C-alpha positions in Angstrom: -10.5 -16.7 25.8 -10.7 -18.7 22.6 -12.2 -15.8 20.7 -9.4 -13.5 21.7 -6.8 -16.0 20.6 -8.6 -16.5 17.3 -8.8 -12.8 16.7 -5.1 -12.4 17.5 -4.3 -15.3 15.1 -6.3 -13.6 12.2 -4.4 -10.3 12.8 -1.1 -12.2 12.7 -1.8 -13.8 9.3 -3.2 -10.6 7.8 -1.9 -10.0 4.3 -2.3 -7.1 2.0 -4.4 -7.8 -1.1 -2.3 -6.6 -4.1 -4.4 -4.7 -6.7 -1.7 -3.7 -9.1 -1.5 -7.3 -10.5 -5.3 -7.2 -11.3 -5.4 -3.6 -12.7 -2.2 -1.7 -13.4 -4.3 1.3 -14.5 -6.1 1.8 -11.1 -5.6 5.3 -10.0 -7.9 5.7 -6.9 -9.4 3.3 -4.4 -10.9 3.2 -0.9 -9.8 0.6 1.6 -9.5 -0.1 5.3 -6.6 0.5 7.6 -5.5 -2.7 9.3 -2.4 -1.5 11.3 -0.5 1.7 12.1 3.0 2.0 13.5 4.1 5.7 13.7 4.1 6.9 10.0 3.9 3.3 8.6 0.4 2.0 7.6 -0.9 -1.4 6.5 -4.0 -1.6 4.4 -6.5 -4.4 3.5 -5.5 -3.8 -0.1 -3.2 -1.6 -2.1 -2.6 -0.4 -5.7 0.8 1.0 -4.7 3.7 -1.0 -6.1 6.6 -1.4 -3.6 10.2 -0.7 -4.4 12.2 -3.7 -5.7 15.9 -4.0 -6.3 15.3 -3.1 -9.9 12.5 -0.6 -9.8 11.4 2.4 -7.7 8.1 2.1 -5.9 5.0 4.2 -6.5 4.2 7.5 -4.8 0.8 9.1 -4.0 -1.5 10.0 -1.2 -3.5 8.3 1.5 -6.1 10.9 2.6 -4.0 14.0 3.4 -0.7 12.1 3.9 1.9 11.7 1.2 3.1 8.2 0.5 6.9 8.6 0.4 7.9 5.0 0.3 6.7 1.4 0.4 8.2 -1.7 2.0 7.2 -5.3 1.4 7.6 -7.5 4.5 6.4 -11.0 3.8 2.8 -10.8 2.6 2.4 -7.2 3.8 3.1 -3.9 2.1 3.8 -1.1 4.5 3.0 2.4 3.2 5.5 4.9 4.6 3.9 8.4 5.0 5.4 11.8 5.4 3.8 12.2 8.8 1.9 10.2 11.4 -1.7 9.9 10.1 -4.8 11.2 11.8 -6.9 8.2 10.7 -7.0 5.0 12.8 -7.1 1.3 12.5 -10.4 0.3 11.0 -11.0 3.6 9.2 -11.7 3.7 5.5 -9.2 5.8 3.6 -8.8 7.2 0.1 -5.8 6.1 -1.9 -4.6 8.3 -4.8 -1.7 7.0 -7.0 0.8 9.4 -8.6 -0.4 8.2 -12.0 2.1 10.3 -14.1 5.0 8.6 -12.3 3.5 5.1 -12.6 2.7 5.5 -16.3 6.2 6.8 -17.0 7.7 3.8 -15.1 5.5 1.4 -17.1 6.6 2.9 -20.4 10.3 2.8 -19.4 9.9 -0.8 -18.2 8.4 -1.8 -21.5 11.1 0.0 -23.5 13.8 -2.0 -21.6 12.3 -5.2 -23.0 12.6 -4.0 -26.7 
């Protein structure tokens, strides 16, 4: 019983490791799925930047699903997909960032500071 409680506690405090702070030029990555709710997916780590009040979020792909949005909830970043995924919790997935959109956003952001 204690082991089940501890496992549930670890799931409750799960947080997404944010990779875009470490390497803004990261374009592809493999990571594990930690939770799925319909077409929303949580990952162990992400290179996708979520939408803020000032900036649009990144787009890209997770395996064969399009990432159409991102939502930050506490320490978690939910990846909103164009369809319910075929992969499951615990699976390793491939992340592909829409690099052209990210790079354009980075350049525009820098230009605003000039």
